[in-house]
SEFIMAR-691554 format. One record per residue: y, z, x of N, C-alpha, C in turn. Coordinates in pm, whole numbers, plus 32768, in hexadecimal, padded with zeros to 4 digits. Example, Ala and Ser with C-alpha at 12.3 -4.5 7.8 and 13.67 -1.06 7.14 Angstrom:
! SEFIMAR-691554
7DC7830C85277E3E830C84CE7EB6830C85287F1F82C485057F9682CA855780038313850A
***
This chain:
! SEFIMAR-691554
4587280AEB68454F27B4EB9E448927E4EB2344A7271EEB2D43EA2725EADA4396273FEAF44344279DEAA842CB27D6EAF142342736EADA41F92706EB2941C026B2EB3F412F270BEB6B40E4275FEB13406127ADEB7F3FF22768EBA63FCF27A4EBDA3F522732EC223EDA2745EBD83E6C271AEBBB3E1D2720EB6D3DD22781EB8F3DBE2801EC1F3D782858EC0C3DD728B7EBCF3E3728C6EBEA3EBF291BEB783EAA2919EADD3E8828A6EAC13E9328AAEA2F3E1F28CBEA113D9D289BEA393CE42902EA433D0029ABEA2B3D8329D1EAB83D922A62EAAB3DE52A81EA3F3E4C2A48E9F83E8B2A58E9953E192A7CE91C3DD929F0E8E23D9829CFE8923D332A88E8903D0C2A9DE90F3CCD2B27E8FF3CFC2B9FE8D53D7D2BCCE8E73DBD2C04E8A43DAB2BF9E8333DDB2B77E7F93DC92B65E7543D812B55E7063D182B73E76F3C992B62E70E3C6A2BBCE6923C6D2B44E61A3C0F2BCEE5953BBE2C44E5A23C0C2CB1E5853BC42D0AE5673BB12D56E5053B362D87E4C13B302DCEE44B3B9A2E37E42B3BF12E48E3C73C542E87E3DA3BFD2F1DE3E33B8C2F74E3B73B4C2FDFE3CD3B41300FE42C3B1A2FA6E4973B0D2FB9E5063BAE2FCBE58B3BD73038E5593C553025E57C3C843014E6303C5D304DE66E3C163065E7093C172FEFE74C3BE92F88E7013B9F2F26E7403BF02E9FE72E3C702EB9E7103CD52E7BE73A3D2A2E74E7A23D132F07E7E33D282EFCE8833CE22E8FE8E33D302E87E96C3CE52E37E9A03D062E48EA333CB12E25EAA63CF12E10EB3E3D1B2DA5EB5D3D772D72EBA63D692D01EBF53D442D1DECDA3D032CF1ECE83CE32CE8ED6B3D042C72ED8A3D692C87ED8C3D832BE8EDE63DF02BFAEE533DBF2BC0EEB83DDB2BC3EF743E6D2B90EF3A3EC72BD3EFB53F332BB0EFD73F732B3FEFD73FCD2B27EF7F3FF32A6CEF7E3FF02A34EF0E3F4B2A8CEEE63F4C2A01EE663FA52A19EDD040042A4BEDB440542A89ED7C40662AB7ECF23FDD2B51ED3D3FD72BA8ECA9404A2BD0EC7340D62BF4ECAA413E2C2DEC6441612BE9EC1A41582B62EC1541A82B07EBA541252B0EEB1440A12ACBEB4240482AE2EADA40832B7DEA8B406B2BDFEAFE407A2C3CEA8F40FE2C38EA5D415B2C34EA8E41EB2C1AE9F841C22BC4E9CF418C2B63E9B741922B1CE94841592B5AE8E540D82B9CE90740612BD5E88540CD2C1FE85B41212C69E8BB41682D01E85F41D42C9EE82142052C35E84242892BDEE7F342222BB0E76A419C2B98E785419D2B6EE6F4415A2BDBE66C415E2C3FE6E441172CABE67141912D05E62D41ED2CECE68042752D1FE63E42992CABE5E542972C36E5E542B12BE8E59A42762BF5E4FD41FC2BD6E51A418C2C08E47F41882C87E44C41EB2CD4E48E41CC2D81E45A41282D89E46C410D2D8CE4B040522DB5E4E340AD2E18E53740FD2E3FE57341412EC8E5E341D92EC1E5A941EF2F45E586428F2F5CE55742E22F79E60142942FE8E64642EC2FE8E6BD429A2FF7E72F42922FCEE7C0423B2F7DE82A428C300AE893424D3042E8FE42643094E98F42093029E9DA42513024EA3E42462FCDEAA84249304CEB3941CC3057EB3341E030F9EBB041AE30B2EC6041F430BFECA941D93081ED4641FE30B5EDB541ED30A9EE20421630D8EE9C42CA30B8EE9E431930FBEEB9438E3100EEA543DF3075EEE343B53038EF3643E42FABEF6C43D72F4CEEDA43432F68EEA742F22EDCEE5D43492EF9EDE4437B2F78EDA843A82F8EED3C44492F6BED1344A92F8DED9C45142F6DEDC545262EE1EDEA44F92E96EE3345002E3EEE3F44A42D9DEE2144022DA8EE1D43CB2D50EE2543BC2D14ED6B43D42D7FED2343CA2D69EC7944312D30EC4944982D8FEC9A44F92D6AEC49451B2CC4EC7545262CA1ECF0450E2BF4ED1544AB2BA9ECC744442BBCEC9F43F82B73EC59444B2B7DEBB244562BFCEB6944B42BC3EB0044F42B81EAF445462B74EB5545CE2B55EB6F45C52A86EB9D45402AA2EBB445502A03EBF544DE29C0EBAD449C29D1EB5A44752941EB1644AA2937EA5644BD28CBEA4144FE28B1E9B544D328C5E92D44412905E96244082911E8D843F029CCE8C643F729FAE91E44072A94E90944A12AB6E8BA449D2AA4E83D453E2AD8E825452E2B68E7E244B02B69E7D944D82C00E78544B22C8DE7FA44492C63E81C44732CF0E8D044EC2CBAE90F455F2C7EE8F9459E2C6AE95145FB2CCBE942460E2D45E8A346252D98E89E460B2E0EE8B745F92E10E93245B52ED6E99545F32F25E9A645EA2F84E9A646412FECE9FC45BE3025EA6246133042EAE845CE307FEB4245F53144EB20458B319FEB2945AE3215EB25459A321FEB9A46033259EBEB4625326BEC68466E32EFEC8446B1330AECDD47263371ED10470033EBECDC47723432ECD7478434BDECC247523501EC314715354AEC0B46ED35B6EB8747003566EB2247993568EB65480C3565EAAE481334CDEAA647EE347FEAFB482133E5EB0647BA33B1EAE0473233EFEB1746AA33C0EAC946BA33EDEA2546D03466EA1546C0348EE96F47093424E90347AF33C7E97747E93388E91547AC3315E8FE476732D7E97A471F3268E96A46DB324CE8F2468232D6E8E945DF32C6E890465732BCE7E246B132C8E7FA46E932A8E79B472731F2E74E471B31D8E7AE46EF313FE7A7468B3116E72C46D4307EE6F6467E304AE68146372FF6E6D146332FE7E72345EF2F69E7A4453C2F79E77C45292F03E75744A62EDFE75C44292F01E7BA44652F0AE85344352F10E8A9445A2F79E8FD44312FE8E91F44633062E97243E43050EA1E4420304CEA8B43FA3040EAE443FF30E8EB3843C63107EB7543B03174EBE7432D319BEC3E434C31E9ECAF430C31E0ED1842A4324FED0142383225ED5A41D63294ED3141DF3336ED6B424D3330EDAF427133DAEDD042D33434ED41430233DDECF84348340CEC9342F7341CEC0B428333F7EBF0420833E3EB9141D23457EB6241C434E1EBB341B4354BEB804279357BEB3842D13563EB7B43413575EB46434A354FEA91433934BDEAA943483499EA10430134C6E9BC425A34D4E9E642193507E9894233359FE951427A35EBE9B4426B366DE9824329365CE9174362363CE94C43DE360AE90D43E935D5E899436D3582E8524374355FE7F742FD3592E7A142AD35E5E7C9423E361FE789426E3686E6D742383679E68E41C33635E69541C83599E657423A355FE671422734EEE62F423D348BE68D41EC3421E69241D4339CE6C741F23343E698426732F5E6D14286327CE66C425031E1E697422D31F9E71841CA3175E735416D315FE712415430F2E6C340B530DDE6A740853068E6EE40DF3028E751407A2FD6E7DC40D02FF5E843407A2FF5E886408C306EE916403D3019E97D40C62FDEE9EB40642FA2EA54408D2FEBEADD3FFD3000EB25400D301BEB913FF12FE6EC1A40572FAFEC68405E2F62ECAB40492F8FED393FC82F4BEDA03F782F98EE1A3F46301FEDFF3ED82FFCED7E3E91307DED173E4E30B7ED873E383096EE153DC830F7EE7C3E15318AEE6D3EC7316BEE6E3F1931BEEE643EFB324AEDEB3EAB3228ED9A3E4832C6ED423DC432ACED4E3DB73292EDAE3D3332AEEDF43D103353EDFD3D4C33A8EE0E3D38345FEE2E3D2534A4EDCC3CF734E9ED963CCD351CED193D1A359EECEE3D5535B4ED923D973646EDA43E3C363CED8A3E6235BCED9F3EF235D0EDAF3F5035DFED053FB535C5ED44401F35F9ECC440373561EC7B402134EAECC5401B346AEC683FA33435EC243F36345CEC5A3EA3345FEC2E3E9F34C6EB983EE5353BEBBD3E98359EEB553F41357BEAD83F9E3522EAF8402D3514EA8C3FDE34A9EA443FAB3441EA893F9333CFEA4D3EFD33DCE9EF3ECC342FEA243E573466E9CD3E7734BCE9443ED13501E9463F103562E9083F6034C5E86E3F8C3489E8A13FD23401E8573F7A33C3E8343EE133B1E8663E9F3324E83B3E89332EE7B93E7F33CBE76D3E353391E6E33E993360E66B3F0B3322E6D03F693305E67D3F84328CE6A83F4D323DE6E43F6A31BCE71E3EFB3183E6EE3F1F30FCE6A73EB73074E68A3E943037E6D13ECA2FF9E71A3E9C2FBFE7683F0D2FC9E8173E932FE0E8663E9F2FFDE92F3E6F2F67E9603EC12F29E9B73EB52EADEA063EBF2EF3EA973E632EF6EAE13E672F23EB833E792E96EBCF3EBD2EC9EC313EF32E2EECAA3EBE2E5CED2C3E662E23ED873E282E4CEDC43E122DB1EE413E6E2DC6EEA33E3C2D6CEF353D9D2D95EF533DA72E14EF7E3D1A2E44EF963CF72EB8EF4C3CAE2EC2EF063C7A2F4BEE8F3C362F8FEED23BFE2FA6EF3D3BCF2FDBEF7F3BE4302CF01C3C7E3028F0433C943046F0A03C4C3086F12D3BEB30C7F0E03BC6316AF1473B1A3160F1323AF6310AF0E03A7830E6F0A13A5530E4F04239E030E7F01439C9310AEF6539CD314EEF0A39EA31B1EF7E3A0F3268EF4F3A8A3246EF113AEB3223EF1E3B5831CAEEF83B7331A4EE3C3B0A3174EE4C3B0E3133EDC43B21315FED453A8B3200ED563AE23278ECD63B5032A7EC723BA93288ECD03C0632CDECC93C893224EC2C3C8531D6EC873CDA315CEC213C683134EBBE3C053130EBC73B86310BEB703B92315EEAE53BAD31E5EAEE3BAB324FEA993C213236EA353C8E31EAEA473D0831CCEA033CF83172E9C53C9730F4E9FE3C7B30ADE9713C123085E9083BA03113E95F3B2E3111E8BA3B0331A9E8C43B7D3219E8ED3B5832B3E8E53AC032E7E9243AAE327AE97A3A3032B8E9E33992326BE9A2399F3207E927394731F2E8FF38E33196E953391A3168E9C938AE30FDEA483871313FEAA938EA31A7EAC738BB31DCEB3B38D23271EB4738B732B8EAE138833356EAC639263364EA8D390633CBEA4D395633FDE9D139B63496EA83398734B5EACC39BB34FCEB0539A434BAEBB83A0534E3EC0839F734DBEC72397B3505ECDF39363557ECD338D135B8ECD838473554ECB238483518EC2137D234CFEC0737E5344DEC73385233F8EC82386133B7ECAB381C33A8ED6238503413ED973834343BEE0437833448EDDE376F346DEDA736D234A0EDCC365D3451ED85368D33E1ED4A362D337EED3B361F3313ED7236AB32D6EDCF36DA3281EE1D36E83298EEDA36EA3315EEEA37113346EF7A366E3387EFAC369833C0F047363D33F0F05F36883437F0D536A134CDF12436D634F9F192368434CFF20136F43494F24C36CE3440F2B336A03482F346369C3489F3A3366A34B7F42B3724350CF47E377F34A6F40E380B34D9F4613838355EF41337E4355BF388382535BDF3193883356DF2B2388E350AF2E838D134C6F23A3862347FF1ED388D3440F19338493417F12D384033AEF15137BB334DF15B37BD3299F186374C3288F0F137A63202F0CA376331BCF02036A9319FF074364831A4EFFB35BB318CF01835AE30EEF005354730B6F04E35253024F04735502FDBEFE53548301DEF69354F2FC8EEEA35D32FF0EEAE36503031EECC36A93088EEB436FF300AEE6B37302F8EEEDA377B2F13EEC337612EC0EE5C36C02EC0EE5436872E6DEE0A36A02EA8ED6E368A2F1CED6536732F44ECE136F42F5AEC9837712F78ED0B38082F9EECC238042F0EECAA38212EA6ECD238572E35ECE538162DEFEC5037942E20EC30377B2DD9EB9B379C2E7FEB3F37B12EBAEB5F38082F0CEADB387B2EE6EABF38E82ED1EB35394F2EB5EB16398E2E1EEB2C39252DCBEB2539732D26EB2439912CEBEAD1396A2D5FEA2239B32CFCE9BF3A552D43E97D3A702DB7E9EB3AE62DBEE9DD3B4B2DE4EA2C3B022DBEEAAE3B732D8BEB243B1E2CF6EB573B822CD8EB8F3B8D2C23EBD53BCC2C24EC673B992BF5ECCE3B712C07ED3C3BA02B60EDA23C062B74EDD73C442AB4EDEC3C4C2AF4EE713BFC2A81EEE53C2C2A7BEF5E3CB92A1FEF7F3CF32A38EFBA3D7D29A2F0093D2F2965F04E3CAC295CF0763C9228D2F0AC3C3028A3F0693C0828D2EFFA3BC1286DEF683C372843EF483CBC2838EF233D1227E6EEE33D6227AEEF303D9E2806EF843E172794EFCF3DD32769F0513E1F2708F0693E0026E2F1183E80270AF1723E222748F1BC3EC12788F1EC3ECE275DF27C3F272753F2EE3EF12759F3753E9B27AAF3BB3E38278CF4183DEF27E6F4863E512879F47F3E0628CFF47A3E632937F48C3DEA2979F5403E60298BF5B73E3729A1F6193E3C2A79F6423DD82A80F6683DE22B05F6A03DCD2B26F73E3E332B59F7563E0A2B79F81B3E242BF8F81C3DA82C1AF8683DAA2CAFF87B3DDD2CB7F9293E372D0FF91E3E852CF1F9B23E342DA0F9D33E142DADFA4D3DEB2E66FA693E282E6FFB023E5A2ED0FAB33EB92EDEFB383E842F79FB9C3E622F9AFC083E4A301DFC3E3EB93061FC7A3EB030D8FC713EE9312EFC6C3F0B3163FD1A3F723170FD283FB431A7FDB43F2F3215FDBB3F04321CFE523ECF329FFE6C3EE7331AFE5B3F483341FE7B3F9533BCFE3C3F8033D3FDB13FAD3362FD813FC23362FCCC3F2333A6FC873EF0333BFCE33E553349FC9F3E1133CEFC873E343427FD0E3E1234A0FD383E473502FCCB3EBE34BCFCBC3EF73538FC5B3EBD3538FB9F3EA33484FB963E643478FB333DC534BDFB443D8334C0FB733D0334C0FBCF3CDD354CFB733D5535AEFBC83D593656FBAA3D6D3676FB213DC2363BFAE33DDC3625FA373D5A3627F9DE3D1A35A0FA123C943599F9B63C1C35F2F9F13C4D361BFA333BBB366CFA603C023719FA3E3C39373BFA573C7537B2FA453CD93803F9B33CF83783F9A63D6437AAF9343DBF37F5F9533DDC37C1F9DE3E663823FA443E7D378CFAB03F28376CFAB63F1D3746FB333FD73781FB6C3FFC373CFBE040833769FBF9409436E6FC64410E36F1FC7C416B368EFCEC41C636E7FD42417F36B4FD8D41BD3709FE22425736D3FE1D42653668FE06430B3634FE1843523692FDEB435A369DFD5D438D36CBFCDF43893762FCD5430B3783FD1C42E53819FCCD4298383EFC72429737BDFC1A426F37BDFB7B420137D0FB8041DA383FFAEF4136388EFAD4412E3829FA5B40AD3807FA4B409537C6F9B93FF337DBF9953FFF382DF91E3F533871F8E93F563826F8793ED83829F86D3EB537D4F7DD3E5D3876F7873E853892F70D3E4C3923F6E23DC338E7F66E3DDA3882F64C3D383847F6033D3837C3F6363CD03775F5CE3CB336CFF5E63CFA3673F5DC3D3436A5F5373DAF364CF51B3E49362DF58F3E2F36B1F5CD3EC636A2F63C3E93364EF6973E1E3679F6BA3DEE3641F74B3DF4359CF7503DBA3581F6BF3DC43502F6853E41347FF6AF3EA534D9F64C3F5E34A2F6843F8D3497F7103F4C3527F7393F953533F7BE3F4634D4F84F3EBD34B9F8243E7A3430F8593EF533C2F84F3EE833A5F7D83F053319F7AA3FCB333AF7EE402A3380F7E5408B3389F7EF408E3362F8B7402433AFF8F23FEF33AAF98A4002330CF9B13F8432E5F9493F883260F96A3FBD3224F97A40553212F93140BC31C8F94641263211F98D41243243F9DB41753250FA1C41E232F6FA2641C93327F9C0422433AEF9A741D63411F961421F34A1F97F41DB3505F9514238355FF8EE422B3594F88C426335EAF8324251365DF85A4303369FF88042D93761F89942E13788F7FD42E337E9F81642D5384DF776435B3863F76943D23814F7844452381FF7264463377CF6FB43D93729F6F6441A36BCF6B04425362FF72244873663F7C844BA361CF811440E35E0F86C445A3580F8A743BB3539F8AC43F73543F98943A43521F9E7438934F8FA7B4345348FFA6F43953414FAAF432333CFFAE042FF33E8FB7042383384FB97425C3390FBEA41DE3323FC3541D932B8FBE841D53229FC0641FE31C0FBA442083160FC19424630BDFBBE41C4304FFBAE4150308DFB8F410C3001FB73410F2FA9FB3A41192FD4FAA941332FA9FA2B41A72F46FA3842102F92FA5D42772F4DFA5342972EC9FAC8424E2EE8FB3D42512E46FB8A41E42DEBFB4F41782E36FAF2411D2DC4FAD941872D71FA4B41B12DCAFA18422A2D8FF99542992D39F9DA42C52D65FA4843392CFEFA9942E72C8FFAC5427A2C74FAEC422D2BE9FB1942302BBFFA8D42132BE2FA1E41F12B8DF9A542952B52F98E42EA2BBAF997437D2B7CF96743BC2B1AF9E943652B03FA5C43BA2AAAFAA143452A12FA7942EC2A22FA4942A52990FA4242AC2991F9E142E8299FF94E43242969F8DC4387291EF8DB43CD293EF93E444028D7F95A449928FCF8DA44DE293FF8D4453C2961F87D4506296AF80E44932967F7944427293DF736446929D1F71D444929FAF67A447E2A75F62A43ED2AB8F64143D62B54F66F43952B96F670437C2C28F63D43152C2DF5E5430C2CA6F55A42B72D0FF59742CB2D8BF5AD42A22DF6F61842862E2FF5B741F72E76F5DB41C02EE1F58541AA2F86F5C0423D2FDCF58A41F63059F59F41F030C7F59C41B53126F5CF41793197F59D41D03220F59E42213239F5EE42873279F62D430D3274F64F435632F4F61543E632CEF640441532CDF6B843B632E9F70943AF32D2F7BA43B83250F7D84362321CF78943543181F78943CA3123F792441B3150F7064457311AF6CC44E93115F73D4518318CF76D456C31B7F7CA4558316CF87A44FC3177F8A144A9314CF90744AB30A0F922448D3087F89044762FCDF89F451B2F95F87445752FFDF82F45EC2FC4F82F46402FE3F8B546003029F8D946793052F98D462C2FCDF9D145A82FA7F9F4458E2F37FA2D45B92ED5FA0845C32E83F99145FD2E39F95746532E35F8E846E72E47F8ED47512E65F89A47622E39F83A47412D9AF85347462D37F7DF46C82D7EF73246852DC4F77E46092DE4F6FC46682E2FF6A6463E2E2FF61146712E90F58C46072EBFF55C460D2F05F4F345D12F7DF4D345AE2F5AF45945352F18F3E545442EE5F346455C2F7FF32046002F7CF2B646322FDEF29245E72FD3F1F3463E3014F19C46542FFDF0F846CC2F9CF0C846F72F59F131475D2EFDF0FC47252E95F11A47382E4EF06A47102D7AF057471A2D6AF0EC47A92D49F10347DA2D17F149479B2CE0F1CA47592D70F1FA47112D49F26B468C2CDDF29946312CEDF20E45FB2C85F1EE460F2C0EF1D846B32BF4F19B46DD2B7DF1B546FE2B37F21547562BAFF26A477D2B75F32546EE2B4DF34046982B66F32D45F82B80F37945CA2AE9F35A45BE2AE0F2CD45A82A3BF2A2460E29D4F2C3469429E9F2D346E32994F31846EF2983F3B3468329CFF3EB469A29AAF47046F52A0BF4FA473F2A60F478478B2AA6F4CF47652B0CF51D47042B40F4F646BB2B98F54746412B8CF5BC46332BD4F62F45E32B66F68645372B8DF69745812C2CF68845222C6EF67E452D2D09F61F44BA2D1EF5A744C62D68F57544782DD9F54444752E66F55644122EB4F56344282F0FF4E843562F14F4A7437C2F60F45142BC2F9DF45D42DD3027F3F642963080F40C421C301DF39041A03000F399413C2FC1F35241342FF7F2C8416F3062F279416A30BFF21F41ED3079F1CC428B307EF21D42C53043F1DE42DC2FBDF1B842A92F49F22642CF2EF9F217423F2E89F21D41D72ECCF1D241642E5FF1C141442E64F12A41922E6DF0DC416A2EA4F05141E62E08F02E41BD2DA3EFF942212D27EF92427B2D02EFA242952D03F03C43062CD5F06D42D72C3CF0B343322BEEF0AE431A2B56F0D343952B4BF13E432F2B54F1D543982B1CF251434C2AC2F2A143332A47F243430229EFF29A437F2977F28643C4297EF20F441A2929F1E2448C28B9F25C44842914F2C144DD28F6F331449028ABF39B441228AFF37443C52844F3F3437328BBF4434373293BF432434F2995F48C42ED29A7F48C4275298BF4FE41F729B9F50E41B02A05F56842312A34F5BF41E72A9DF61541D32B45F5FE415F2B98F61641302BF6F5C3411A2C3BF64341532CAFF65F412F2D30F6AB40FE2DA5F68740752DD0F6B540752E57F69840812EBAF71C40CB2EF2F72340FA2F33F771406C2FC8F785407D2FEEF700402F3054F6DC3FBB3041F65F3F3C2FF7F6713F052FEEF5EC3ED3305BF58E3EFB304EF5083EDB30CDF4B03E3130CDF4A13E3B3138F4753D833187F42A3D563127F3C23DA13106F35E3DA630E2F2F63D8D3021F2D13D152FC6F2E03D132F66F2B13D782F09F2473D892F8FF1E13E232F42F1763E822F38F1A43ECA2FAEF20D3F442F76F22B3F442F0AF2C03ED92F02F2EC3EA82E86F3933ECD2E0CF30D3E492E11F2D03E912D70F2793EF22D54F21D3F362DC6F1FB3FBF2DB2F19740122D97F20A40372DD1F271407A2DD7F2F2407C2D25F30540202D08F32B3FDC2C69F36C40142C2EF3133FEF2C5CF26840282BD6F21840B62BBDF1E2410F2C21F23341712BDAF23541B12B68F26441522B43F2DF41832AC3F2DB41062A63F2CA409A2A77F2C640312A31F2BF40342A12F23B405629D3F1E4404429EFF154407A295EF12A4089293EF08340B928B2F07A413F28BEF09541582832F0B241E327FEF0D741D42812F1AF416F2808F1AE414C2832F25B414627B2F288418F2781F2C2417826D4F319413F26E3F3B441492735F3EA41382749F48440AE27BDF49840602792F4C340012815F4F74026287AF4FA3FF428F8F4DB40352965F5043FEA2992F576401429DCF5D13FF92A13F6493FE82ACAF6373FB72AE8F61A3F972B59F6433F6D2BC4F6A93FB62C24F7013F852C6DF76A3FB92CEDF7453F0E2CE8F7843ECE2DA0F7903F202DA1F8023F652E3AF8303F732E68F8993EF42F06F8BB3E8D2EFEF8DA3E3A2F62F8FD3E6E2F8EF9893E63300DF98F3E5C3062FA123DB73085FA1A3D79302FFAA23CF4304FFAC93CCD30CCFAC43C5E30F5FA9B3C01316DFA9C3C4531DFFA3C3C8231ACF9E53CE2323BF9AA3CB331F6F9113CED3274F8B63CDF3243F8293D0531E9F7C83D3C318EF8223D5A3141F80E3CF33109F7A13C9530B6F8313C19309FF8183BCB30AAF7963BCC3136F78D3B633187F7023BC33173F6AF3C2C314AF6A93C87312DF61B3C8B30C6F5D83C543025F6313C4B2FC0F61F3BBE2F96F6033B612FE5F62E3ACB2FCCF6003A8B302CF5833AFC30A1F5683B1930B3F4D43B513071F4603BB43024F49E3BFA2FB6F4403B782F68F4323B3D2F3EF4893B1D2EACF4863A772EEBF4283A442F64F42C3A062F84F3BB3A0F2F82F3343A752FA5F3433AB42F8FF26F3AD52EFFF2643AF52EA8F2BE3B032E49F2913A8B2E12F2843A102E32F2B9397E2DFBF2A739492E25F227398E2E93F20F39452EB6F18139892EB6F1103A132E7DF13F3A622E56F09D3A392DA7F0A33A132D56F10439ED2CD0F0FA394E2CD7F08C39162D32F0C738942D2AF07B386F2D62EFE938D62DAEEFAC390B2DB6EF3539482D45EF13399B2D06EF2A39D52C82EF0A39362BFCEEE239212C15EF6338AE2B9BEF3638592BCCEEE337FA2C50EEBB37EF2C81EE4F38292C51EDAE38A22C7FEDBE38DC2C37ED3238E82BD7ED4638ED2B3FED9638FA2AC1ED9038582AA9ED25380E2B0AED80378A2ADBED4A37662B02ECAE37C22B1CEC6737A22B68EBE237D02B11EB9638652AF0EBE638942A7AEB8038AE2A5EEAE438882AF6EAB338AC2AE2EA06391D2A9CE9F639892ADCEA393A322A9BE9F63A352A2FEA1D3A1929DAEA953A0E2969EACC39EF2910EA7F396C2939EA4E390328A1E9DD394228ADE94C39742933E91739C42941E8AE3A45290DE8AD3AB6290AE8F13B1928B7E90E3B27282AE9693ADE283CE9B13ADD27AAE9FA3B0D270DE9C03B2C270AE9333B2E2683E9043BE326B8E8F93C0A2730E8F63CB62739E8ED3CF326EAE96C3D4226ACE9213D982652E9813D9E25DFE9BF3D0C25CFE9703CD6250DE9BD3D0C24C0E971
***
């Protein structure tokens, strides 16, 4: 297929290709903060193609979530006519022996998921053959203590250029920005260490969590706007309006008593089955409260017991009102999958088989169940006209929330996307949604501050006209 880029894609590519003094090597790196559906993958793939073609890069490594590097990037490489060099790629996956064999490939581009990045660096050390690295969904390297962060940090000094892609660069707030930014500039803009970053722009709040100062968003935007660009879908594309419908369900009295006891005492029991459930810390309590709000609780042996159908009944009403239209459902627990499939036998689970996505886009699947983490990045699920999405359980992450919504609400969608949020009234569900909206507000403020800077926009506004 012939690639005819939009003007904003031309400007993004021009930003990646901007002229930088040879002595300032790290400044060749850049971050594309482009919201879902704007085509940041093809922009980055085009930049990689051009760099390999002109020999400014010898070998490229693309790192991303599993489904992104096994499906999204290969599809882009094979889709566009102008991507000739990157079409010779190798996916580093499988057993250790299989991966070692794949590394012998002369392909100009290797693809690997984040979970195998630590293995890759240790296997290749001290030699690192990739002078160009693309970090897709760069928020995956936000935590300095993780193996993937430390592996990439060890390899960074041998990398000439890093390109970072992110739909939402700070999914849990501005505190997430330091890690990805460090790989772009070595800490020159936001601090050489994570501790210095925290000390300068955050304070300890009443909840015991770090909170940004009043000037943090503006100052960070000023510092990073010359090396990162931020683009929102609504600024460049005209999509049908998104409709968000919050459905609040009331738990049956017995079920609400079970839930309240769990929330208040970190312990509860079910009289009918004589099961007892205990949360040993706040994280466990949070998880169990989310399970209870959905209608099932996990035993210690990881089996579960159902004790209400309030959300299933709400989902059934949505199915009846849909008139046979396709429905994408976001699930949090295995018990959700099992219970939904039992109520709706025609439902299928999104798996690693590419045929499942093809069947969905061909209209052969009426209801598709997916965890936002596995189905939230890179997939085009709107091609068959699907436009109804249901959150059976809203996730804490704004990144996952927005990414999953944009599987349907993206370029190519011809209908208004209807997003149903099923919330159990007076439960943790309401707290989760509030937290997501607060994170969204912080992210929108950062984007607006980036827009005000407009350094990149002024410099490249003539490109493509």
